[in-house]
C-alpha positions as CSV (number, residue, x, y, z in Angstrom):
1,M,113.0,-91.6,-88.1
2,P,115.0,-88.6,-88.2
3,A,114.9,-87.1,-84.7
4,S,114.0,-83.3,-86.2
5,Y,111.1,-85.2,-87.6
6,V,109.5,-86.5,-84.7
7,K,110.0,-82.9,-82.2
8,P,106.9,-81.2,-83.8
9,Y,105.0,-83.6,-81.9
10,V,106.5,-83.2,-78.6
11,K,103.9,-81.5,-76.4
12,R,105.0,-79.4,-73.8
13,Q,107.9,-80.3,-71.8
14,K,110.0,-82.8,-72.6
15,N,110.6,-86.3,-71.1
16,D,110.7,-89.5,-72.2
17,A,106.6,-89.9,-71.8
18,M,106.4,-87.3,-74.1
19,D,109.3,-88.8,-76.2
20,A,107.9,-91.7,-76.7
21,E,104.2,-90.5,-77.3
22,A,105.6,-88.2,-79.9
23,T,107.6,-91.1,-82.1
24,C,104.0,-92.9,-81.7
25,E,102.0,-90.0,-83.3
26,A,105.1,-89.2,-86.0
27,V,105.4,-92.8,-87.1
28,T,101.8,-93.0,-87.7
29,R,102.2,-90.2,-90.5
30,P,101.6,-91.1,-94.1
31,S,104.4,-88.7,-95.2
32,M,107.2,-89.2,-92.5
33,R,110.4,-90.3,-94.4
34,F,112.7,-93.2,-92.6
35,V,116.1,-93.6,-92.2
36,P,117.4,-96.8,-94.3
37,V,118.9,-100.0,-92.0
38,K,121.8,-100.2,-93.8
39,S,123.4,-104.0,-93.8
40,E,126.9,-104.2,-91.9
41,E,128.5,-104.3,-95.7
42,Q,127.2,-101.1,-96.4
43,Q,128.4,-99.6,-92.6
44,S,131.7,-100.8,-93.2
45,V,132.2,-99.4,-96.6
46,L,130.8,-95.9,-95.3
47,M,133.4,-96.3,-92.7
48,L,136.2,-96.9,-94.7
49,H,135.1,-92.8,-95.8
50,R,134.7,-91.3,-93.0
51,V,138.0,-92.4,-91.7
52,R,139.9,-91.5,-94.6
53,E,137.9,-88.3,-94.6
54,L,139.6,-87.7,-91.0
55,L,143.0,-88.8,-92.4
56,V,142.5,-86.1,-94.8
57,R,142.0,-83.4,-92.7
58,Q,144.6,-84.7,-90.5
59,R,146.7,-84.4,-93.6
60,T,145.8,-80.7,-94.3
61,M,146.5,-79.8,-91.1
62,L,149.7,-81.3,-90.9
63,V,150.7,-79.4,-94.6
64,N,149.6,-76.0,-92.9
65,A,151.4,-76.1,-89.6
66,L,154.8,-77.5,-91.9
67,R,153.8,-74.0,-94.2
68,G,153.1,-72.1,-91.2
69,H,156.1,-72.9,-89.2
70,L,158.5,-72.6,-91.9
71,A,157.2,-69.0,-93.2
72,E,158.3,-67.5,-89.9
73,F,162.0,-68.7,-91.0
74,G,160.8,-66.6,-94.7
75,I,160.8,-70.1,-95.9
76,V,157.7,-70.2,-98.7
77,T,156.7,-72.5,-101.7
78,R,154.5,-73.0,-104.1
79,Q,151.5,-74.5,-103.2
80,G,150.3,-78.1,-103.9
81,I,151.7,-81.7,-103.5
82,A,155.0,-80.4,-105.4
83,G,155.3,-77.4,-102.6
84,V,155.3,-79.8,-99.7
85,G,157.3,-82.1,-101.2
86,M,159.9,-79.2,-100.9
87,L,159.2,-78.1,-97.1
88,I,159.7,-81.9,-96.0
89,G,163.1,-81.8,-97.8
90,L,163.9,-78.7,-96.6
91,A,163.0,-80.0,-92.5
92,E,164.7,-83.2,-93.5
93,D,168.2,-81.1,-94.2
94,E,170.4,-81.4,-91.6
95,N,172.9,-79.3,-93.7
96,N,170.3,-76.6,-94.4
97,E,170.9,-73.6,-92.7
98,L,167.8,-71.5,-93.3
99,I,166.5,-73.7,-90.1
100,P,167.9,-73.5,-86.9
101,P,168.2,-77.2,-85.2
102,L,166.4,-76.7,-82.4
103,A,163.2,-76.0,-84.9
104,R,164.0,-78.7,-87.3
105,D,164.0,-81.0,-84.6
106,A,160.1,-79.7,-83.6
107,L,159.3,-80.2,-87.2
108,V,160.6,-83.8,-87.7
109,P,157.5,-85.4,-85.4
110,L,155.0,-83.0,-88.0
111,V,156.7,-84.7,-91.2
112,E,156.6,-88.2,-89.5
113,Q,152.8,-88.1,-89.0
114,L,152.4,-86.0,-92.4
115,R,154.0,-89.1,-94.3
116,A,151.9,-92.0,-91.9
117,A,148.9,-89.9,-92.5
118,H,149.2,-90.4,-96.7
119,E,150.3,-93.6,-96.6
120,K,147.4,-94.8,-94.8
121,V,144.7,-92.4,-96.8
122,R,146.2,-94.6,-99.6
123,E,145.7,-97.9,-98.0
124,L,142.3,-96.6,-97.9
125,D,141.6,-95.3,-101.6
126,H,142.9,-98.6,-102.2
127,Q,140.5,-100.6,-100.5
128,I,137.7,-98.5,-101.3
129,Q,138.9,-98.9,-105.6
130,A,139.2,-102.7,-104.4
131,W,135.3,-102.9,-103.0
132,H,134.0,-100.4,-106.2
133,R,135.4,-103.4,-108.5
134,S,133.8,-106.1,-106.9
135,N,130.3,-104.1,-107.2
136,E,128.2,-103.4,-110.2
137,L,125.8,-100.8,-108.9
138,S,129.4,-98.9,-107.9
139,R,130.8,-99.3,-111.3
140,R,127.2,-98.1,-113.2
141,L,127.8,-95.1,-110.8
142,E,131.5,-94.3,-112.4
143,T,129.8,-94.3,-115.5
144,I,128.7,-90.3,-114.8
145,P,130.8,-87.9,-116.0
146,G,133.0,-86.7,-113.2
147,I,131.9,-89.5,-110.8
148,G,135.0,-91.9,-109.5
149,P,135.0,-94.8,-107.2
150,I,135.1,-92.7,-103.9
151,T,131.6,-90.9,-105.0
152,A,130.4,-94.2,-106.2
153,S,131.0,-96.6,-103.9
154,D,129.5,-93.8,-101.2
155,R,126.6,-93.3,-103.1
156,C,125.6,-96.7,-103.3
157,N,125.9,-97.3,-99.9
158,R,123.7,-94.5,-98.7
159,D,120.6,-94.5,-100.7
160,R,119.6,-97.5,-103.0
161,R,117.6,-95.3,-105.1
162,L,120.3,-92.9,-107.0
163,P,121.9,-95.2,-109.3
164,V,118.2,-96.7,-110.2
165,Q,116.5,-93.1,-110.7
166,I,118.3,-89.9,-110.8
167,R,116.0,-87.4,-110.2
168,P,115.4,-84.0,-109.4
169,A,114.3,-84.4,-105.9
170,I,118.0,-85.3,-104.9
171,R,119.3,-82.1,-105.3
172,G,117.6,-81.6,-101.8
173,L,119.8,-84.3,-100.4
174,L,122.4,-82.8,-101.7
175,G,121.7,-79.6,-100.4
176,L,121.3,-77.8,-103.6
177,V,118.0,-76.5,-103.6
178,P,117.0,-72.3,-102.6
179,R,116.0,-71.5,-98.8
180,Q,112.2,-71.0,-98.8
181,N,110.6,-68.1,-96.7
182,S,107.0,-68.6,-98.8
183,S,103.5,-67.1,-97.0
184,G,100.9,-66.6,-98.5
185,G,100.4,-68.4,-101.7
186,K,103.8,-66.1,-102.5
187,D,107.4,-67.8,-103.4
188,R,110.4,-66.3,-101.8
189,L,113.0,-67.9,-102.4
190,G,116.8,-67.4,-101.2
191,R,120.0,-68.4,-101.6
192,I,121.2,-72.5,-101.6
193,S,121.0,-73.5,-97.9
194,K,123.8,-76.5,-98.0
195,R,121.5,-78.3,-95.6
196,G,122.4,-81.4,-97.3
197,D,124.9,-84.2,-97.1
198,P,128.7,-81.6,-97.2
199,Y,130.7,-85.0,-97.9
200,I,128.5,-85.8,-101.3
201,R,128.6,-82.4,-102.0
202,R,132.2,-81.7,-102.0
203,L,132.8,-85.1,-103.7
204,L,130.8,-83.9,-106.4
205,V,131.9,-80.9,-106.4
206,V,135.2,-81.8,-107.0
207,G,134.8,-84.3,-109.4
208,A,132.8,-81.7,-111.6
209,H,135.8,-79.8,-111.4
210,A,137.9,-82.2,-112.2
211,V,135.8,-82.6,-115.5
212,L,136.3,-78.8,-116.0
213,R,139.9,-78.7,-116.2
214,F,139.9,-81.6,-119.1
215,S,136.2,-80.0,-120.7
216,R,138.3,-78.2,-123.5
217,K,140.0,-81.1,-125.0
218,G,137.2,-82.9,-124.6
219,K,134.8,-84.6,-127.5
220,A,131.7,-86.1,-125.3
221,A,128.2,-84.1,-125.0
222,P,128.8,-83.3,-121.2
223,T,132.2,-82.1,-121.5
224,R,131.8,-79.4,-124.5
225,W,128.8,-77.9,-123.1
226,A,131.4,-77.5,-119.7
227,A,133.7,-75.9,-122.2
228,E,131.1,-73.7,-123.6
229,L,129.6,-72.6,-120.2
230,L,133.8,-71.3,-119.1
231,T,133.2,-68.6,-121.3
232,K,130.0,-67.8,-119.5
233,K,129.8,-68.7,-116.1
234,P,132.5,-68.3,-113.1
235,Y,134.4,-71.3,-112.6
236,N,133.1,-72.0,-108.7
237,A,129.9,-71.8,-110.3
238,I,129.9,-74.0,-113.2
239,P,130.2,-77.1,-110.8
240,L,126.3,-77.1,-109.3
241,L,125.0,-76.6,-113.2
242,L,126.7,-79.6,-114.0
243,R,125.1,-81.6,-111.3
244,T,122.0,-80.4,-112.3
245,R,122.3,-81.6,-116.3
246,W,123.9,-84.6,-115.5
247,R,121.3,-85.8,-112.5
248,G,118.4,-85.3,-115.6
249,S,120.6,-87.3,-117.9
250,S,121.1,-90.5,-117.1
251,G,118.9,-93.1,-115.5
252,R,121.7,-95.3,-114.4
């Protein structure tokens, strides 16, 4: 059981005896929700995701550090992978007089770590895709617009209900429900709480943005609907609407 659901049953001070009593009380509640036990295979695939997420964060930190250090010498390039490649080329070019030799010696370890992190992320991507191709449930999830091997493999190893029955209640899991402060029979709904899983929410938003980029040329109904939304709604607000639409439109 989640510890936050057991906490309300703890009486007075907290100690081992009170915790045990609260656990026994909470487990008897008919509405109590339990954390599903994962198999070793599920834990292994989720570990690939966690390690990949850590390496991606480290790669972003290295890129930002490289950009910031070179900006001290007035060297600024375009954003994205192309800009990073130019920065790496400047940092490794010993004939370039824009960077002092001492500063170049300091930047070389950053470049080496950046390349190592990028290579490790690529290897983990290949492993996740290989597992995804071998799992029928994950391949079925990929048929939903905006969901690729990364998102599909993460979801089917977390909640077995999602590929079988995609329902509006899943919005609570993703943190896409408004925060409530209701009382006395009057509903007071605030902003989206974002209290759910930030990792899957980020993957879904990135996937929805990918659909938006190709929506103008798309012929399928979801992409046409997304193209029409671009004329009415802000770009960053549309992914939430796309996720709501697709959750109700697919039963796989």
